[in-house]
N, C-alpha and C positions, 0 to 999 in steps of 0.2 A: 572458471569460477561458476559456482552454482548459486542462483538467486531465487529465493522463494518469494512469490508475489501473492498476497492475500487481499482480496476485495471483500469488503464488508456488506452489510445489509442494503438491499435495494439497488445495488449496482448491476444486478441482472436486468434491471429496467432501463439501463442506459439506451439512449436513442428515442425512448418514449417519455421518460420522466423529465419534465422541465428542461427541454433541450437548450433553452436560453441561458440556463445556469450550468448544466452538465455536458452540453454539446450534443451533437447529432449522432456520433459514433455509437455503435452497439458495444456490448461487452466483448463479443467475439472479435469485432474490429479492433478494439483497444488491445486485447490480448495478442492479436496478430501483430500489431505495431510494436508492442512490448517485446515479443519474441524476436522480431526482425532487428530491432535496435540492440537487444542483448547479443544477438549473433554477431553483429558488427563489432561488439566489444570482446568477442571471444567467450561469451558467457552463455550458460544454459539456464532456462527458466522453467519453473513449475508454477503455474498460475491456478488459483482456486478462488471461488466465490462462495460465500455462505451468508445466510441471513441469521444464523444461530451462533450466539456467543460461545457456547460450549464446543460447537463444531470447529469454530475458528481456533480455539485453544487446542483441540485435538489435531487439527491440521498443522499447527505450529510445532507441536510435540512430535508428531509422526515424521515430519520432514526436517527437523533440526539437525540430525546427523548428516543429512545430505547437503544441506544449505551452508554456504559461506556467508550469506547475508540475507536480510529480509527487507522487502519493500511492502509496506502495509497501508492500505486505505481503510481504516476502521469504520468509515462512514459515521453513522449516528453513535456507534460505540466509542468514538473519539472522546465524547464529552462526559462519559460516565463509567466506562468499563474498567474498573480496577482489576477485574479478573484477567482481561487480555493484557493489561499493563503488567501485571505480576508475571504472567507467562512469558512475555517478551523479556522482562528483566531476569527471570530465572534461567531461561535458555541461553542467555549471554551471546546471542547472535547480534552482530552489528545490524542495527535496524534503522530504517528511514521511513518516516510517515509522509504520506502523500494525500493530496486532495485535488480534485479537478477544479473546484471553485475556491475562492479565497475566503476561507472560514473567518478570517479576521475582519471581513467587511460585510458579514451577514448578520443574522439575528444574534442578540447578545449571548444566548446559550451556546451558540456554535463557536464562539471565540475562545472557549475553554477546551483545552486538550489535556486529558489525564495521561495520554499516551506519549506526548512529546518529551517529557523528562527522561524516558527510557530509550529514546532514539538519538542517533547521532546528528540527524538533520531532519528538517521538514520542508517539503516543497509543496506549494499550494497556488491555486488561482491561475494556472496556465494550461488547463485541460490536460491532454495527453502528454504535453511537454513536461508537466510535473513528474510524470512517471519516468520519462526519458532522463531527466536530470537526476532522479533518484538512482537509476541504473548507472549513470555516469559516476555518481558519487560512490556507489558500491564498487565499481571497477577500480576507481582511484584508491580505495581502501586496500584492495587486494595487492596493489603495486607497492604499498608502503611496507 
């Protein structure tokens, strides 16, 4: 199974940006953990991070033929990017939305996800474990 992992804006700042909310692990450490967990599931991962909405859409499109599933943390784009939402819907990849923090317990604007309706599941508020649960979910889809 091939799983595309997309990290949205500011996730390159992991380990530095509000570690009390997002944790102390860097993006490189997070990606390493994701790849190790995926390998344990017999899956391959391609992981990307971008701060640019259009680049995220380009990454989705360029990797759609390779991927069997998508794990995406749209970060701030979660709350307003109809463009990323439309790309996920158009590509018809089984998608899972993830967040390190629990967006439902944060500022009011963060409680809204325009991405969630085009995803099969959402995992949030468990740090790196949110990503691992998303990978497990994708692996279970493949077995169906």
